[in-house]
N, C-alpha and C positions, 0 to 999 in steps of 0.2 A: 237247781238252786238259782240259776241266772234268771229263769223265767219268773220265779217267785219275787226276786228283787225288782224286776222290770213291772210286774204287777203291782207291788207295793208302791213303787214310784208313780205309776199311772194312777192308782187310787188317791195318793196324796195330791197330785196335780189336779185331779178331778174335784176333790173336796175343796182345794184352795180356790179353784175358779168359781165354784158354786158359792162359797162364802163371800167372795168379793162381789159377785153380781147381786146377791141378795141384800146386801147392805144399802145399795143405792136405788133399789127398785121403787119404793114408794115415793120418793121425792121426784122421780123422773116420770112417773105415771101420769101426773097431771098435765093435760094438754091445753095451754093457754089459748091457742088459735081456734080450738073448737069449743071452748067454754062459753057458756052464756051468762056466767055469773057477772055481777056488777063490778067486782074486784078485778076480774079478768079484763073487762072493758076499760077500767081505769088503767090497768097495766098497759094495755095496747096503746092507749092514748098519751101516756106520760112517761113510761119507763121503756117500752121496747125499742125505741129509737137508739137508746144507748146500750141497754142490757141484752138486746136481742129478742126476737120474736118469742122465744121459749125461755128466756131468762138465763140462758147458758153463757152469757157474756159474749162480747166481740170487740174488734178493733175500731176505734173512731179516731180519725186524724192521727194515726200512729200511736195512740194510746190504748192499752188494753183495759177495757171496761169489765169489771169482774162478773162472774156468774152469781146469781142470787140463789141458786140451788145447792151449791157445794163450795168448798174452799173456805176462804176467810168469812165470807157472809154467813156460812152455816155455823160459825163459831160465835157469832154475835148474839147477844141476849136480846130479848123481846124489846126492852127499853133502848137499847142501843140502835136497833133497827128503826124504832119509832123516831128517835132523835135524828138518825141519818135522813129519814124521809122528811121530817118536819123542818129541820134547821140546815140540812145539807151539810156537806163537807167537801171542799174542793177536790176534784172538778165537779161533783155532783151538786146541782142547785137545790136550794130549799124549796119545799112544796107548801109551806105554810100559808102563802098567799094565793095558791092555786087550788088547793084541796081544803075541805072542811076538817075540823077536828075528828069528826066521825069517820070521814074517808081515810085520814091518815092512820087511824086505829085499824080500819078494815084492811088497809094495804099492809100494815104490820102483820096482821093475822094471816093474810094471803101469803105473804113470804114465808112465815114460819110453818103454817099448817099445809098449804097447797103446794109450794115449791119445795119446801125442805122436809116435808112429812113429819113435822114435830106436833105434839099435841098442843091444843089451845090452853091457855092459862086464863085466869080471871082477871087479869091486868086490863 
C-alpha cells in the first residue's frame, strides 16, 4: 500500500512539472540573438540595453526592468503594449520620435507573437 501511495505522489509531481514547463515553452523558444528578423534587429538596437538580450528583464542602476516575455508585460493588451512603446511610461522612454509608426506596430507584434507566443490580431 505504501508503494502505491509513493507511486501516486510521484505521478502527480511528474504531471505537475510537465504542466508547468509546457505553459512557457512557446514564448521562450524565440531566440532574439540568433534571429535575422527586422524586429529582432530593432529590439537589439533599442530595447536590449534595458530589457536584456533575450527580453527576460534585468537590473539597471538598481532598478528592475521587467521581462517582456512573462509577468506583467504578458498581461498587457496589444494596444497597451503599442502605447507603451510609442508614448513611453517612466522610466521607459517614448519611441515615437525614433521609430516609425510601422516599426512601432511591428515591435508590438514582435512582443506579442515572438516573445509571448500569442497569436497575431488584425490591429
